[in-house]
Each structure stands twice: as C-alpha cells, then as structure tokens.
N, C-alpha and C positions, 0 to 999 in steps of 0.2 A: 184304163177303162173300167176295170173292176172296182178300183178305188172310188171312181165317180159314181158308179152304180150303188156301191155300199153307202156312200154319203147320202145319196138321194133317198134310199130306203130308210136310213137312220133319221133323216129330217122328217119324213112322213110319219114314222112310228113315234116320234116325240109327241105327236098330237094324240096318241092313244093313251088314255089314263084310266085309272080305276082306283077306288079307295084302298084296295088291299095290295096292289102291285103296280109296277111301272116298267115299261120296256127299258132295258139297260143297254144292250148292244146287239148288233147283228154281225154275222160273219162275212158274207160276201154278197154278190149282186143278184139281181132278179134272174130267175130261170135256172139257177144252179144252186147246189146245197146251201142253205142259209141257217145260221145259228142265231137263235133269239134268246137273249138272257132277259129274264124278267125278275123283278124284286117282289117276292111274296112277303109282305110285312108280318104275316102271322107265322111263317115257317122258314124264312130265309130266302135262298136263291133257287129258282127253278129254271130248267133248260128245255127248249123244244128244238128238234133237229128234223127238218124235212126240206126236200127241193120245193121251193115255193115261188110264186109270183108275189108281187106286193099285195094284191088283193087277197091271195090265199094266206099270206102272212097275217093279215088283219083278222081273217077268220080263225086262225090258230090262236091269236092273242085273245080274241073275244071268248073262245072256248076255254082258254086258260083262266080267264077272269071268272067265268061261270063255275069252273071246277074249284077254284080257290075260295070263291064265295060260299059254295056249298060246304066245303071243308071247314071253313071258319064257323059257319052256322052250326054244323054238327058238333064241333068241339066247344061251343060257347057254354053249354050247361055244365061241363066239367071244369072249365077254366075260371068260373066266377070266383071272386075273392070272398072269403067268409067275412061276415060283419065283424067290425072291430068291437072288442069287449070294452064296456065303459070303464073309465078310470075310477078306481075306488076313491071315496072321499078323502081317505087318509093320505092318498098320494096327490090329489088335486091341490091341496093346500100348499104343497111344496113346489108346484110347477109355476114358474114365472116366465112371462114373455120378455124377450130381450128387446130393448128399444131399437136395436139394429137388426131385427129379425129379417131373414132372407125371404123375399117375396116368392110366392109359389112358382112363378115363371122361371126363376133361376135356381130351383132346387133339382139340379141334375148334375151328373158327372159324365165324363167321356174321355176318349183318348184323342190326342192330336194326330195328324198325319205322320208325324215323326215318332209316334209311340209314347209321348209323354202324357202323364195324367192331367186332367183338366177338371176343375170344380167350378161350376158357374156361380157359386156363392161369392166368388171374388169380384163379380160384376155388380153386386148389390150396391146401391147408392150411386151408380155410374150411369151415364147416358150411353147406350150401347146400340150397335147395329149388328144383327145377325144376317149373314148373307148365305142363303141356301142354294147350293149349286151341285152340278154333276160334271165329272171330267169330260164327258163326251158331248155335252150340251152346247150347241152352236150359239144360242142366246147368251149363255154364261160367258163364253169366250169373247163375244162382242162387247159385253159390258165390263169385262175384267179391268180394262185400262181406266174406266171411269171410277170403279170402286177403289182402285189403287190411288188415283189422283185425289179423290175426295178424302180418303183415309189419311193420306199424308198431310193434307191441308188442315184437317181438324183433329189431328192426333192428340193435341193437348186437352181437348174438350170431349171427345167421343171415342169410345173403344169399339173397334170393328173385330168381329170374329166370323170366319167362314165356317159353314157347316156342310161338308161334302158327303154325298151318299150315292147310291146306285152305280157302284163301280168298285173295282179293286183299289186297295190303298196305293199300290204302285202307280196307278194312273192318276190318282189324286195328287200324289207328290210331283209327278211330271207336270201336271196342270199348273200347280203353284209356281214351278220353275219356269215353264214355257211362257206363261202369261203374266209373269212378273208381279204376282200378288203375295210375295213373301214378306211384306211389311207388317203383316198381322197374323195372328194364330188361325189355324184351320183345323177343325175337328173331323175325324174320320167316323162318320155316323153310319157304320157298316150295318147295324141292325135297324136303322131308321127310327130309333126311339126319340131322338131330338126333333126330327121332322114331325113325328106324330104329336109330340108335346105342343108344337106350335101350329098344328093343323095344316101342315104343308103336304100337298099331294103331287105337286109338280114344280119344276124349277124353271127359271130362277124365282126366288121369293126373298123378301126382305122384312125382317122384324125390327121395328124401331121401338126400343125399350127405354122408357123414361126412368129417371132416378128413383121413382117410387115403385118401379116394377111393372107399371102398366105397359101394355103391348099394342102396337098397331102393325098389322101384317099387310104388306103390299105385295101382291102376286104379279108376276110378269117382269119382262125386261124394263129397265129404267135407263134413260140416257143421262149424261152428266148433269144437265140442268135440273132434271126432275130429282135426281139423287141429291144434288147440292141443296135444292129448295127444301127437301124433306129433312136433311140433316140440320140445316139452319133453323128450321122450325123446332126440331128436337132440342137444339141448344137454347133457343129463346124461351122455351116453355118453362 
C-alpha cells in the first residue's frame, strides 16, 4: 500500500517544475513522514523532511522554489564572469579556425554512468540524438523501449546518447539495465550542466542535432512513430 501511495505522490510531483530545481524523489506515502529530494541547479541537492499530505508537499516545494530563487538572485552579483580581455593584435594573427571546428552545442565534457570520461566533440559532424531522462521518471520508463528500438535500427546513421540527471548514479545505472537501454552511452549529469546547456527543465526531452551542430529540442514523451519520424527527418536533412 505504501508503495502505491509513494508512486501516486511521485507522479503528481513530476508536474511541479521550476527553472532552478526539480523534485527528484519522495520517501513514503501521504499522511506519514515524507522525504522530498529536489535538485537545486545553483547549489546542488536540497532535502525537505516533514509529515505532509500531497497538498502540503506542494506548499513545501513552492516555498523551496522561492527560497532558491532568492538565494540565486542574492548571489548573482558576485558570480558574474569578468569581461574577457581582448586578444592582442600580435596574437590574433596566429589564431586560425579549424575547418572542422566543434560547434558550440557540442563543447562540453561529462562522465558516463559507468564513470568513463566523455567529450562531446567526438559527436561533431555526426547526426545525434540526446535523450534527457531521470531514473524515477514514469514517462522515461515508458519510452525507453522505443528509444532502444529506434537506436538499434539507425545505429549506422545516427548516434544516440542518454543524459540522465535528478537522481543518484546508482539509480541511473539500474535504469539502464532494467529498461534495456544499454545499447548506447549514458551520461551522469549530476550537476545538471548538460541539461542547462540545452535548456532542459524537465524530462523526458530530446535534442536532435544535425551534422552542422544545429539543435532542435523536443520536450515531452515521444512514442515510437513520432521518434522514428523525427530521426528519419534528421537523416534525410
């Protein structure tokens, strides 16, 4: 019974989003102590513990959003980056752009869920699909089989990469195994930097990247037909 209650709360809380944080997990059912994990993109992970009903949980989440927003605003003046110094003329003449320059969208590094290093520049010049997911997300679980099937069918033409966040790496690894999506790499975006780079604020989301680095972001769950049509269009472009 408690497991059913917990899933019901989790499903409802998936709808609560905010630019700076996202609900990650809840501990147990309504009317008994509940643990809410939220991702604060500016400072890491925050935790709230109170006996709450579902409605009361929502009030706690909204209060957390306000607190995190105020905190981010208060620190914004000290976190601004200094303006870049202009490059001296003597140095400018020696700088040459490579014809195979990595597009801005692919200038990032990360770690995979297995702990290996990952440099997105290896995707330059390739048609790529980034799948943004979370290990507790019911929509991500539903579409996992479609992602796996389309990836296998187009492996010679398109590179798929999963980008997991909003949960512990151990849960990400379990998701890859349990939902049989181990046919392609998955990144453990524990600090949310890759999600922010592609303006992803909730999951699932899909970034279709052409070989010139241009990106089309599609938010929300996709069934196999929608995903197949999108990938076919990416290949044909």
